[in-house]
N, CA and C of each residue as an Amber inpcrd file, in Angstrom:
protein
   645
  62.5820000 127.0580000 217.2160000  63.2890000 127.8900000 216.6910000
  62.0710000 128.5200000 215.4220000  61.9860000 129.7410000 215.6760000
  60.8770000 130.4690000 214.9330000  61.4950000 131.7080000 213.3910000
  61.5450000 130.9590000 212.4590000  61.8620000 131.5780000 211.2680000
  61.0450000 132.6270000 210.6510000  61.3320000 133.5270000 210.7660000
  59.7860000 134.1930000 209.5140000  61.0780000 135.0440000 208.4740000
  60.5670000 134.8940000 206.7170000  61.4640000 135.2070000 205.5420000
  60.2750000 135.7920000 205.2490000  59.5770000 137.5590000 205.3510000
  58.0000000 138.5100000 204.3840000  59.2180000 139.6930000 204.7560000
  58.5510000 139.7040000 202.9370000  58.7220000 140.8500000 201.9680000
  57.9630000 141.9790000 202.5590000  58.7980000 143.0140000 202.5830000
  57.9240000 144.1710000 201.5830000  57.1320000 144.6010000 203.7590000
  57.4780000 143.7320000 204.8770000  56.6210000 143.4890000 205.9250000
  57.6150000 144.5290000 207.1220000  55.9970000 145.9900000 207.3980000
  57.1480000 146.1730000 208.8920000  57.8510000 146.1160000 209.7250000
  58.4400000 146.3170000 210.0970000  59.8280000 145.1940000 211.2050000
  59.5040000 145.5690000 211.8500000  58.4900000 146.9090000 212.3050000
  57.8170000 146.9310000 213.8490000  56.9250000 146.0710000 214.3980000
  56.4060000 145.6270000 213.0230000  55.5000000 144.3690000 213.6400000
  55.9610000 143.3610000 213.0410000  57.1680000 142.9120000 212.9130000
  57.3010000 141.9230000 212.7390000  57.7160000 141.5050000 214.2260000
  58.9710000 143.0570000 214.7510000  59.5320000 143.3720000 216.2870000
  58.5760000 142.5470000 217.4020000  57.3770000 143.5060000 217.0190000
  55.9390000 142.9050000 218.2790000  55.3190000 141.3850000 217.5050000
  54.9640000 141.0000000 216.5780000  55.2600000 138.9970000 216.6840000
  55.7360000 139.2310000 217.5290000  57.3320000 138.6180000 217.1690000
  57.6460000 138.0050000 218.5950000  58.0990000 138.4950000 219.1690000
  58.0620000 140.0010000 219.2900000  58.5880000 139.9140000 221.2670000
  57.1160000 139.7380000 221.8650000  55.4760000 139.5780000 221.2210000
  55.0470000 139.0920000 221.8580000  54.8270000 137.8290000 222.8080000
  55.6600000 136.4300000 221.5540000  55.5240000 135.3750000 222.1040000
  56.7540000 135.1270000 223.3350000  57.2250000 136.7870000 223.3440000
  58.4320000 136.3470000 224.7330000  57.2170000 136.8040000 225.4360000
  56.9370000 137.6290000 225.3770000  55.9190000 137.7960000 227.1660000
  54.7360000 137.1050000 227.3940000  53.9420000 135.9610000 226.1080000
  53.3310000 135.7340000 227.2230000  54.6140000 134.5050000 228.3500000
  55.6560000 134.5230000 228.1920000  55.4990000 133.2740000 228.8000000
  55.6170000 133.7120000 230.1990000  55.1270000 135.4370000 230.1620000
  54.8700000 135.8330000 231.9370000  54.0180000 134.7030000 232.5030000
  54.0870000 134.4480000 233.9820000  53.2280000 133.3920000 234.5590000
  51.7370000 134.4360000 235.1560000  50.9410000 134.1460000 234.8370000
  49.8680000 134.0270000 235.6560000  49.5050000 134.5040000 237.6330000
  48.6850000 134.7010000 238.0110000  48.9500000 134.5970000 239.2340000
  47.8390000 133.6750000 240.2060000  47.4510000 133.6890000 240.7030000
  45.8600000 132.9260000 241.2330000  44.7580000 132.6930000 239.6090000
  45.0000000 134.6240000 239.6280000  43.5740000 135.0300000 239.6470000
  43.2170000 135.3850000 237.5340000  44.4350000 134.6720000 237.3350000
  44.9760000 134.3900000 236.0010000  45.2730000 135.8120000 235.5020000
  45.9380000 136.9770000 236.0790000  46.1940000 137.8610000 235.4660000
  47.7590000 137.7660000 235.9520000  48.4050000 138.9020000 235.0190000
  49.9200000 138.6360000 234.8200000  50.2550000 139.0000000 235.9990000
  51.3860000 138.8510000 237.7270000  51.7740000 138.8960000 238.3820000
  52.4980000 140.2670000 238.0660000  52.6490000 141.9370000 239.0880000
  53.9980000 142.8270000 238.3480000  55.5120000 142.5780000 238.9910000
  55.9570000 143.4030000 239.0910000  57.5760000 142.9600000 239.2450000
  57.4810000 143.1010000 241.0180000  58.1930000 141.9360000 240.7150000
  58.3270000 141.8080000 242.5750000  57.2310000 141.0700000 243.3600000
  56.9740000 140.1050000 242.1290000  55.6210000 139.3380000 243.2440000
  55.6630000 137.8370000 242.7170000  57.1900000 137.2090000 241.9930000
  57.6490000 136.3010000 242.4600000  57.9040000 135.9410000 241.0910000
  58.2010000 136.6680000 239.9200000  57.7480000 136.6890000 238.0810000
  59.2190000 137.1310000 237.7390000  59.7070000 137.3220000 238.8920000
  61.0970000 138.0150000 237.5220000  61.5690000 137.2150000 236.9930000
  62.0830000 135.3010000 237.0590000  62.9860000 135.7610000 236.8280000
  62.0730000 134.6760000 235.4080000  60.2730000 134.5230000 235.1420000
  59.4310000 134.7200000 233.7790000  60.6670000 135.7430000 233.1000000
  59.8730000 137.3100000 233.5280000  60.2720000 137.8660000 232.7160000
  61.7770000 137.8790000 232.5920000  63.0410000 137.6020000 233.7610000
  63.8750000 137.2470000 232.6910000  64.5330000 137.0690000 231.2310000
  63.1390000 135.8860000 231.2850000  62.8240000 135.6330000 229.9200000
  63.2520000 136.7210000 228.2460000  62.6630000 137.7150000 228.8810000
  62.3530000 138.2350000 227.5920000  63.1580000 139.5760000 227.2330000
  63.7970000 140.0040000 226.1730000  64.7780000 140.2200000 225.7400000
  64.7930000 141.1140000 226.4740000  65.3120000 141.9930000 227.4070000
  65.5830000 143.2860000 228.2380000  66.6830000 143.5870000 227.7670000
  67.4300000 142.9700000 226.9360000  68.6470000 144.0890000 226.6830000
  69.0070000 144.0370000 225.2220000  67.2130000 144.7060000 225.0030000
  66.4020000 145.3690000 223.9940000  66.7250000 146.8180000 224.1080000
  67.6450000 147.8780000 222.8710000  67.4550000 148.3970000 223.0260000
  66.0390000 149.7440000 222.5530000  65.1770000 149.1430000 222.1490000
  63.8830000 149.7830000 222.4910000  63.1620000 149.5260000 223.8300000
  62.2640000 150.8020000 224.0620000  60.7420000 150.1070000 224.4940000
  60.4310000 149.0540000 224.5760000  60.2960000 148.6610000 225.6720000
  59.2220000 146.7590000 225.7790000  58.4420000 147.2580000 226.9370000
  57.0260000 147.1550000 227.1280000  56.6580000 147.5410000 228.3380000
  54.7140000 146.6190000 227.3350000  54.2110000 146.5510000 228.7000000
  53.4500000 145.3670000 229.2530000  52.5260000 146.4310000 230.5240000
  51.6250000 146.0380000 229.8460000  50.8090000 147.0380000 230.8530000
  49.1260000 146.6520000 231.1890000  48.8660000 146.2480000 232.1160000
  47.4670000 145.7290000 232.9620000  46.0580000 146.1210000 233.6800000
  45.6460000 145.1350000 233.6790000  44.1640000 145.6260000 234.0650000
  44.4530000 147.0760000 235.4230000  43.3100000 148.2120000 234.9180000
  43.3190000 149.9120000 235.7230000  44.8780000 150.0470000 235.7180000
  45.2230000 150.1070000 234.2450000  46.1030000 151.6120000 234.1660000
  47.3860000 150.9750000 234.4410000  47.5660000 150.0260000 234.9710000
  48.9710000 149.6290000 235.4720000  50.6340000 148.8820000 235.1300000
  51.3340000 149.6920000 235.0860000  51.8750000 149.6500000 234.2490000
  53.4920000 148.1610000 235.4030000  53.3260000 146.4180000 234.3730000
  53.6570000 145.2820000 234.7090000  55.5300000 144.8460000 234.8790000
  55.8640000 145.9550000 233.3220000  57.4660000 145.8770000 233.2470000
  57.6200000 146.9770000 232.2110000  57.8940000 147.5470000 231.6460000
  59.2340000 148.0630000 231.2090000  60.1370000 147.8700000 231.7040000
  61.0050000 147.3250000 230.1260000  62.4960000 147.7640000 230.2570000
  62.9110000 149.0560000 230.5520000  64.7000000 148.6900000 231.2820000
  64.9360000 150.5040000 230.6030000  64.9650000 151.1610000 230.2510000
  65.1180000 151.2360000 228.6580000  65.1360000 151.8760000 227.7230000
  63.8580000 152.0400000 227.9070000  62.9590000 151.7320000 228.3140000
  61.3990000 152.6560000 227.9690000  61.2890000 153.3200000 229.2890000
  61.3860000 153.3220000 230.1230000  61.7080000 153.7800000 231.8010000
  62.4400000 155.5980000 230.9850000  63.6510000 155.0110000 230.3630000
  64.6450000 156.4540000 229.8660000  63.9980000 156.7480000 229.1630000
  63.7180000 156.3410000 227.9640000  62.9090000 157.2460000 226.9170000
  61.6440000 157.6980000 226.8440000  60.5880000 157.1860000 227.9830000
  59.4210000 157.4840000 227.7040000  59.8360000 158.7070000 229.4630000
  61.0450000 157.6510000 230.4560000  60.4760000 159.2360000 231.7140000
  59.9120000 158.2500000 232.7360000  60.1910000 157.4030000 232.6210000
  58.5620000 156.4860000 233.3980000  59.4480000 156.8530000 234.9030000
  61.2150000 156.8570000 235.4460000  61.6570000 156.4300000 236.2950000
  61.5350000 155.2600000 236.9940000  60.7110000 155.5370000 237.9320000
  60.1830000 153.6760000 238.6500000  58.6970000 153.9950000 238.6200000
  58.1230000 154.1060000 238.0730000  57.0440000 154.3570000 238.3640000
  55.8400000 153.3920000 237.8070000  54.9540000 152.8840000 238.1370000
  54.0580000 151.9710000 238.1620000  52.6740000 151.8940000 237.1470000
  52.9740000 153.6320000 237.0730000  51.1050000 153.5470000 236.0960000
  51.7500000 154.0320000 235.6350000  50.7890000 154.6630000 234.9040000
  50.6320000 154.3960000 233.2060000  50.5550000 156.6260000 233.4410000
  51.1650000 157.1860000 234.7810000  50.2760000 159.0150000 233.6830000
  51.3740000 159.3570000 233.1430000  53.0130000 158.6180000 233.0330000
  53.2900000 159.8370000 232.3610000  53.6600000 159.1980000 231.3080000
  52.7720000 158.5690000 230.4640000  52.4460000 157.9150000 229.3050000
  52.3640000 158.9590000 228.1510000  52.6360000 159.4010000 226.9930000
  51.9870000 160.4950000 226.1130000  51.0850000 160.3750000 225.5340000
  50.1020000 161.1430000 226.0110000  48.7060000 161.5380000 225.4960000
  48.3050000 160.4400000 224.6750000  49.0860000 160.2870000 222.5000000
  49.0100000 159.9980000 222.2490000  49.2170000 157.7350000 221.6210000
  50.4030000 158.0300000 223.4850000  50.4560000 156.3180000 223.3240000
  49.4720000 156.0450000 224.4060000  48.5340000 156.6860000 225.6260000
  47.8110000 156.8360000 226.1390000  46.7220000 156.0960000 224.8010000
  46.3140000 156.9930000 224.1370000  45.1410000 156.6200000 223.4070000
  45.1340000 155.4090000 222.8880000  46.3890000 155.1980000 221.9360000
  46.3940000 153.9340000 221.2570000  46.1800000 152.6620000 222.0940000
  46.3210000 152.5400000 223.5140000  46.1070000 151.7050000 224.4580000
  44.8250000 151.9220000 224.7620000  43.7180000 153.0010000 225.0210000
  42.3180000 152.9270000 225.1400000  42.1730000 152.1240000 223.9050000
  41.8350000 152.1940000 222.5480000  41.6200000 151.7180000 221.5690000
  41.8030000 150.3140000 221.1630000  43.2410000 149.4650000 221.6370000
  43.8030000 148.8010000 221.6450000  43.0240000 147.9610000 222.5480000
  42.6090000 148.4330000 223.8660000  41.9180000 147.4150000 224.7850000
  39.7490000 147.4840000 224.2870000  39.4090000 148.3260000 223.4250000
  38.2660000 147.9630000 223.1250000  38.0660000 146.7660000 221.7010000
  39.1760000 147.0840000 221.6050000  38.8160000 146.9970000 220.0830000
  39.5370000 145.0910000 219.7720000  40.4090000 144.8520000 220.7270000
  42.3730000 144.3360000 220.1520000  42.3250000 144.2630000 219.0870000
  42.4900000 145.7180000 218.4770000  42.8910000 145.2370000 217.0900000
  44.5320000 146.2630000 217.1150000  45.8430000 145.7430000 216.1340000
  46.7860000 146.9280000 216.4600000  46.9100000 148.2310000 217.0030000
  47.3480000 148.7180000 216.9290000  47.9400000 150.0510000 216.7360000
  48.3190000 150.6840000 216.7360000  48.9990000 152.1580000 216.4730000
  51.1520000 152.3390000 215.2880000  50.3990000 153.7930000 215.8760000
  51.7010000 154.0640000 215.9570000  51.6740000 155.4640000 216.8060000
  53.6930000 156.0340000 216.4190000  53.2780000 156.9410000 215.6290000
  54.8980000 157.0210000 215.8650000  55.2440000 158.7470000 216.6970000
  56.2170000 158.8230000 217.3670000  56.6040000 160.0640000 218.2850000
  57.8920000 159.9920000 218.6170000  57.4180000 161.8300000 218.2600000
  59.3790000 162.2420000 218.0090000  59.7080000 162.4740000 220.2490000
  60.6100000 161.3190000 220.4810000  60.8960000 161.4830000 222.1160000
  62.2330000 161.3830000 222.0860000  62.8820000 162.4750000 222.9030000
  64.5510000 162.2360000 223.1800000  65.1960000 162.7370000 222.0420000
  65.0480000 163.4590000 221.1370000  65.3230000 164.0390000 219.8120000
  65.7810000 162.8990000 218.3450000  64.8840000 162.1310000 219.2640000
  64.0560000 160.8750000 217.8090000  63.0670000 160.7590000 217.6590000
  62.6480000 160.1780000 217.0200000  61.3780000 159.4870000 216.4020000
  61.5930000 157.5870000 216.5690000  60.3020000 157.5590000 217.4510000
  60.0630000 156.4780000 217.7410000  58.3660000 156.1220000 216.9800000
  58.7470000 154.1790000 216.8400000  57.3900000 153.5700000 215.8410000
  56.7180000 152.9080000 216.6330000  55.8100000 153.4670000 218.3140000
  55.1380000 152.2560000 218.8330000  54.4100000 151.1730000 218.2660000
  54.7230000 150.2520000 218.5130000  52.7490000 148.6340000 218.5220000
  52.4480000 148.7060000 219.1560000  51.5730000 149.2340000 219.2680000
  51.0300000 148.3940000 220.3800000  49.3630000 147.6900000 219.8280000
  49.8040000 146.4950000 221.1440000  49.4990000 144.7340000 220.9080000
  48.3270000 144.6720000 221.7540000  46.7800000 143.5100000 221.8190000
  46.5590000 143.0350000 222.8030000  47.3060000 141.6770000 223.6660000
  47.2910000 141.6430000 224.3880000  47.9240000 140.1960000 224.9840000
  46.5290000 139.0720000 225.2530000  46.9250000 138.0710000 225.2730000
  46.4140000 136.8390000 225.6750000  44.9710000 136.9000000 226.5670000
  46.1680000 137.6940000 227.7150000  44.5130000 137.8530000 228.8470000
  43.4040000 139.1990000 228.3170000  42.8030000 139.3080000 229.4510000
  41.5870000 140.4190000 229.1020000  42.4920000 141.8460000 229.9220000
  42.4830000 142.6090000 229.1180000  42.5580000 143.8800000 230.0380000
  44.5480000 143.9390000 229.8500000  45.2150000 142.7930000 229.2330000
  46.7600000 142.7600000 228.7730000  46.6990000 143.6300000 227.6730000
  47.9580000 144.1150000 227.2710000  48.6260000 145.1090000 227.0340000
  50.0110000 145.1160000 226.1810000  50.8370000 144.8350000 225.3540000
  51.8800000 145.3370000 224.7170000  51.8830000 146.1960000 224.4200000
  53.7530000 146.5580000 225.1490000  54.1560000 148.1180000 223.7830000
  54.8900000 148.2730000 223.4480000  55.2330000 147.8660000 222.2420000
  56.4970000 147.9930000 221.9100000  57.4180000 149.1570000 220.3450000
  58.4370000 149.5430000 220.9040000  58.7200000 150.4480000 220.0060000
  60.5820000 150.7910000 219.3910000  60.2780000 150.9730000 218.3940000
  61.3740000 150.7070000 217.1300000  61.9010000 152.3080000 216.9310000
  63.0470000 153.0330000 217.1690000  64.1770000 153.9630000 216.4460000
  63.3620000 154.0350000 214.5280000  62.9900000 154.2730000 214.2900000
  62.9290000 155.0860000 212.7420000  62.8700000 156.7700000 212.4420000
  64.5430000 157.1520000 213.8710000  64.7780000 158.1050000 214.0730000
  65.1150000 158.8470000 211.9110000  66.4410000 157.4950000 211.6570000
  66.7150000 157.8250000 209.8450000  65.6540000 157.6780000 208.6970000
  64.9100000 156.0580000 209.0490000  63.2050000 156.0940000 208.2260000
  62.6020000 157.4260000 207.9220000  62.6410000 158.1160000 208.8310000
  61.7000000 159.4690000 208.7720000  62.4640000 160.5590000 208.3010000
  63.9480000 160.8350000 208.8090000  64.6750000 161.5730000 207.5150000
  65.0200000 161.2720000 206.9640000  65.2740000 160.4110000 205.8460000
  65.2700000 159.6310000 204.8890000  63.3260000 159.8500000 203.5950000
  62.7890000 159.7100000 204.7830000  61.3450000 159.8180000 203.5720000
  60.8260000 161.5300000 204.1390000  62.0200000 162.5470000 205.2100000
  61.1720000 163.9090000 204.6640000  62.7510000 164.4660000 203.5130000
  63.9470000 163.8070000 203.5980000  64.4260000 163.6230000 201.8580000
  64.1530000 164.1450000 200.9560000  63.5190000 162.6030000 200.1390000
  62.7030000 162.1650000 200.1350000  61.1510000 162.8020000 199.3170000
  61.2250000 163.2450000 199.8860000  59.5190000 164.3210000 199.9540000
  60.2890000 165.5060000 199.6230000  61.1820000 166.2440000 199.8830000
  61.3870000 167.1700000 199.3150000  62.5300000 167.2970000 198.0650000
  63.1300000 166.3970000 197.3070000  63.6150000 165.9000000 196.2260000
  62.0900000 165.6440000 195.4430000  61.4270000 165.0430000 195.7330000
  59.7210000 164.8540000 194.8880000  60.1310000 166.8010000 194.4920000
  59.2450000 167.4200000 195.5030000  58.7430000 167.8760000 195.5010000
  59.9340000 169.3600000 194.4320000  60.9650000 168.8210000 194.6720000
  62.1180000 170.5570000 193.5490000  62.4210000 169.9830000 192.6020000
  61.2090000 168.0880000 191.9490000  61.7350000 167.8310000 190.8740000
  59.9140000 168.1630000 190.1160000  59.4580000 167.8980000 190.9470000
  57.6990000 168.5790000 190.3710000  57.6850000 170.4410000 189.7890000
  59.1580000 171.4220000 190.9890000  58.7490000 172.4090000 190.9320000
  59.4020000 172.4480000 189.3910000  60.2300000 171.6800000 189.4740000
  61.7800000 172.2100000 188.0400000  61.0170000 171.6630000 187.0590000
  60.6810000 170.9550000 186.3910000  59.4760000 170.6600000 185.5190000
  57.9410000 171.0760000 185.3910000  57.6900000 171.8720000 186.2830000
  55.8660000 173.1830000 185.8750000  57.5270000 174.1980000 186.1600000
  57.7930000 174.2900000 186.0760000  59.2190000 175.8400000 186.2080000
  59.4470000 175.7670000 184.1330000  60.1620000 174.5020000 183.8160000
  60.4470000 174.3400000 182.1890000  59.2370000 174.5630000 181.8580000
  57.7670000 173.6640000 182.0010000  56.8810000 174.0160000 181.5110000
  55.9950000 175.5680000 180.9290000  56.2320000 175.9330000 182.0670000
  56.0120000 177.5210000 182.3610000  56.6630000 178.6360000 181.2170000
  57.7370000 177.7060000 180.6890000  59.3080000 178.8010000 180.6170000
  59.1810000 178.0340000 179.1580000  58.8990000 177.9390000 178.0550000
  57.6200000 177.0800000 177.0510000  56.9650000 177.7090000 176.4390000
  56.0380000 178.3330000 177.8300000  54.4790000 178.0940000 177.5630000
  54.2820000 180.5700000 177.3610000  55.4760000 180.7630000 178.0820000
  55.3380000 181.9010000 178.3920000  55.6290000 183.0390000 177.6670000
  54.5250000 183.8790000 177.2020000  54.9310000 185.5600000 176.5860000
  56.0320000 186.5590000 176.6490000  55.1220000 186.4410000 178.0740000
  56.1600000 187.5550000 178.4620000  56.8250000 186.9560000 179.4490000
  57.4670000 188.2940000 180.5600000  58.5590000 187.8370000 181.3250000
  57.3580000 187.6000000 182.7560000  56.5510000 188.8750000 182.6330000
  55.4590000 188.5420000 183.7820000  54.9210000 187.5910000 183.9820000
  54.2390000 187.0160000 182.7720000  53.7670000 185.3040000 182.4930000
  54.8390000 184.0200000 183.1760000  55.6050000 184.4320000 183.2060000
  56.9800000 183.2100000 183.2600000  57.5100000 183.9870000 185.2300000
  56.8840000 185.0480000 185.5210000  57.4480000 184.6910000 186.5280000
  56.7790000 184.1160000 187.4860000  54.8150000 184.6160000 187.4940000
  53.8330000 184.5790000 187.3800000  53.7640000 182.8940000 187.4780000
  54.2670000 181.9190000 186.6720000  54.1910000 180.4280000 186.4150000
  54.9990000 180.2670000 187.1760000  56.1160000 180.4260000 187.9690000
  57.4420000 180.0480000 188.2420000  56.9060000 180.0610000 190.2420000
  56.0660000 181.2460000 190.1900000  55.3170000 181.6110000 191.3440000
  54.8850000 180.1580000 191.7810000  53.2810000 179.9340000 190.5950000
  52.8030000 178.6460000 190.9110000  53.2350000 177.9530000 191.0630000
  54.0540000 177.1720000 190.3210000  55.3610000 176.4600000 190.8570000
  56.1530000 175.8880000 191.8580000  56.3450000 177.6240000 192.6880000
  56.5520000 177.5180000 193.7060000  55.9020000 177.0520000 194.4920000
  55.0480000 177.7910000 194.7780000  53.9980000 177.2410000 195.4820000
  52.8760000 176.9080000 195.5540000  53.0440000 175.4880000 194.6730000
  51.8400000 174.8390000 194.9590000  51.2120000 174.2740000 196.6190000
  49.8300000 173.9080000 196.7920000  49.2650000 174.1250000 197.9220000
  48.8570000 175.6730000 198.2990000  49.6540000 175.5850000 199.7260000
  48.5870000 176.7150000 199.9670000  49.4100000 177.5850000 200.6940000
  50.9720000 177.5910000 200.2820000  52.3320000 178.6760000 200.3350000
  52.0030000 179.9540000 199.6510000  52.5880000 180.2000000 199.9490000
  53.1960000 181.5100000 198.7570000  53.8310000 182.0710000 198.2350000
  54.3720000 182.0710000 197.1730000  55.8630000 183.2340000 196.6590000
  56.4640000 184.2780000 196.0460000  56.9220000 184.7750000 195.5610000
  56.8740000 186.5280000 194.4300000  57.9430000 186.0330000 194.4840000
  58.4350000 186.7090000 193.2680000  59.6170000 187.4800000 193.0460000
  59.8430000 189.0140000 193.0820000  61.2850000 189.5460000 193.2840000
  61.2880000 190.2090000 193.3980000  62.4540000 190.9550000 192.7900000
  62.8040000 192.5500000 191.9900000  63.8200000 192.7700000 191.4550000
  64.6430000 194.2290000 192.2750000  65.3820000 194.3920000 192.5760000
  66.3080000 195.5760000 192.9590000  66.7730000 196.1620000 192.2820000
  67.2690000 197.2150000 192.2750000  68.0530000 197.9700000 191.8560000
  68.2320000 198.7140000 192.3040000  69.7680000 199.2930000 191.7630000
  70.5930000 200.5110000 192.4600000  69.3970000 202.1400000 192.1380000
  68.8570000 201.6290000 191.2410000  68.4010000 202.9990000 191.6360000
  67.1230000 203.8140000 192.0340000  67.2140000 202.3260000 192.1470000
  65.0680000 202.2160000 193.1340000  65.4300000 201.4780000 194.5530000
  65.7630000 201.9950000 196.1450000  66.4930000 201.5420000 196.3070000
  64.8650000 200.4480000 197.4840000  65.3690000 199.5450000 197.6590000
  64.8940000 198.0880000 198.6390000  63.9820000 197.3640000 197.0880000
  62.6810000 196.4600000 197.1100000  62.7210000 195.3950000 196.4250000
  61.8140000 195.8440000 195.8810000  61.2140000 195.0870000 195.0680000
  59.8950000 195.4540000 194.1420000  59.0730000 193.9810000 193.8120000
  58.2610000 194.1610000 193.7560000  57.6310000 192.7620000 193.5240000
  57.1150000 193.4860000 192.5350000  57.4000000 191.5030000 191.4690000
  56.7830000 192.1750000 189.5910000  56.3390000 190.8520000 189.5280000
  56.1360000 189.9280000 190.7110000  55.3530000 188.5190000 190.1620000
  55.4240000 187.4300000 191.9210000  54.0750000 186.8440000 192.3170000
  53.7020000 186.6880000 193.3350000  52.1810000 185.1890000 192.7650000
  52.2650000 184.3990000 193.4110000  51.4370000 183.9470000 192.9080000
  51.8260000 182.1380000 194.5810000  50.3200000 181.6020000 194.5620000
  50.4110000 180.9040000 195.8010000  49.0050000 182.2540000 196.3950000
  48.2730000 181.1520000 197.6560000  47.6300000 181.7680000 198.2680000
  47.7410000 183.1440000 199.1230000  47.0600000 183.8410000 198.9730000
  47.6500000 184.3740000 200.7190000  47.4330000 184.4940000 201.7490000
  47.2470000 183.5570000 202.3310000  47.1270000 183.1660000 203.3600000
  48.3830000 182.5110000 204.6660000  49.2820000 181.4670000 203.2730000
  50.4400000 180.9220000 203.8920000  51.4790000 181.6940000 203.5010000
  53.2260000 181.7950000 203.0610000  54.0740000 181.5350000 203.2610000
  54.9580000 180.9410000 202.5630000  56.4770000 181.7080000 201.9720000
  57.3180000 180.4830000 201.5050000  57.9960000 181.8250000 202.0370000
  59.5150000 180.8760000 202.2510000  61.1450000 181.0950000 202.5600000
  61.4860000 182.4650000 201.3370000  61.5550000 183.4410000 201.7310000
  62.7180000 184.1110000 200.8810000  63.9450000 183.2930000 200.3420000
  64.2850000 182.9340000 199.2320000  65.7480000 181.8240000 198.4910000
  66.0030000 183.4830000 197.7840000
């Protein structure tokens, strides 16, 4: 049994390492290239983690799909195909890069209302590559929430500073707009009174080409 205890390592990379050991069990044919499904190696493929809920694929020379578990065929909409024509372009590009450099590549893709992180690694034999997917939807959502919270905190601190520096109402609102519209967005403050219909812009900030939601 092989045990790993590594802190701070991407789980997708550890999964790829472990599954590469399993995929290496595919017995090559007489030419030294792993035989595709239906060529007598089903018993060897049965040793793979076929009950893995995430996509696992093995690709051979000439864009031949040697193996794909059920989640891979469902999530990537492969059906019964034995070629790579249905793979998303970013995944195909990663395969080409791995074939040339033999260095791992990592791709994140939104698929089937979820987000998957794919690790593409070269096999032991020339022309062979393995693909492993992991569902990272929760992680991506958490990162988005964290980024939103960080933006809010930065904006709040900037607005607090603007309040202390402003000498006029116009300066205050302009500083707040600049704080909200950091980067290439645009923000504005408008007033609406009973005497005058419509909104009256009293301050704005950011880049003219951008846009910001009305709060």
